[in-house]
C-alpha positions as CSV (number, residue, x, y, z in Angstrom):
1,X,21.4,-3.7,0.6
2,X,19.4,-4.6,3.6
3,X,20.0,-7.6,5.9
4,X,17.5,-10.4,5.5
5,X,15.9,-9.6,8.8
6,X,14.4,-6.5,7.3
7,X,12.7,-8.5,4.5
8,X,9.1,-8.4,6.1
9,X,9.2,-4.7,6.7
10,X,10.7,-3.9,3.2
11,X,8.1,-6.2,1.6
12,X,5.3,-4.3,3.5
13,X,6.8,-0.9,2.5
14,X,6.9,-1.8,-1.2
15,X,3.6,-3.6,-1.2
16,X,1.8,-0.8,0.6
17,X,3.4,1.9,-1.6
18,X,2.4,0.2,-4.9
19,X,-1.1,-0.8,-3.8
20,X,-1.9,2.7,-2.4
21,X,-0.4,4.3,-5.5
22,X,-2.7,2.2,-7.8
23,X,-5.9,2.6,-5.7
24,X,-5.4,6.3,-5.0
25,X,-4.8,6.9,-8.7
26,X,-8.0,5.2,-9.7
27,X,-9.9,7.0,-7.0
28,X,-8.4,10.4,-7.9
29,X,-9.1,9.9,-11.6
30,X,-12.8,9.0,-10.8
31,X,-13.3,11.9,-8.5
32,X,-11.5,14.7,-10.4
33,X,-11.0,13.4,-13.9
34,X,-7.6,13.4,-15.6
35,X,-6.8,17.1,-16.1
36,X,-3.7,19.3,-15.9
37,X,-3.5,19.0,-12.1
38,X,-4.2,15.2,-11.9
39,X,-0.6,14.2,-11.0
40,X,-0.4,16.7,-8.2
41,X,-3.8,15.8,-6.9
42,X,-3.0,12.1,-7.1
43,X,0.4,12.1,-5.5
44,X,0.0,14.8,-2.9
45,X,-3.7,14.7,-2.2
46,X,-4.3,11.0,-2.7
47,X,-1.3,8.8,-2.6
48,X,0.8,10.4,0.1
49,X,-1.9,10.2,2.8
50,X,-2.9,6.8,1.7
51,X,0.6,5.5,1.9
52,X,1.1,7.0,5.3
53,X,-1.8,5.0,6.6
54,X,-1.4,1.8,4.6
55,X,2.3,1.1,5.5
56,X,1.6,0.8,9.3
57,X,-1.6,-1.0,8.5
58,X,0.2,-3.6,6.5
59,X,2.7,-4.1,9.3
60,X,-0.1,-4.6,11.8
61,X,-2.5,-6.7,9.6
62,X,0.2,-8.7,7.8
63,X,0.9,-11.2,10.6
64,X,-2.8,-11.7,11.1
65,X,-3.3,-12.4,7.4
66,X,-0.5,-14.9,7.5
67,X,-2.1,-16.8,10.4
68,X,-5.4,-16.8,8.7
69,X,-3.9,-18.1,5.4
70,X,-1.9,-20.8,7.4
71,X,-5.2,-21.9,9.1
72,X,-7.0,-22.1,5.8
73,X,-4.3,-24.0,3.9
74,X,-2.8,-27.4,4.4
75,X,0.9,-28.0,4.9
């Protein structure tokens, strides 16, 4: 288990992993169709590079998004 201080990073890791998995899967299916090599193309050609970019992006953009949401909502 991780200490609670790692919760924001762990949340970003899981969120970016799942979101990039879904989006890259849809994009790969649309671009190549679902054939014999779909899983390989999806995971290695689509998801892995997407995840490598989305995780740091979530860590950088997450705090900005939280401030925007806080400014748009009432306490």
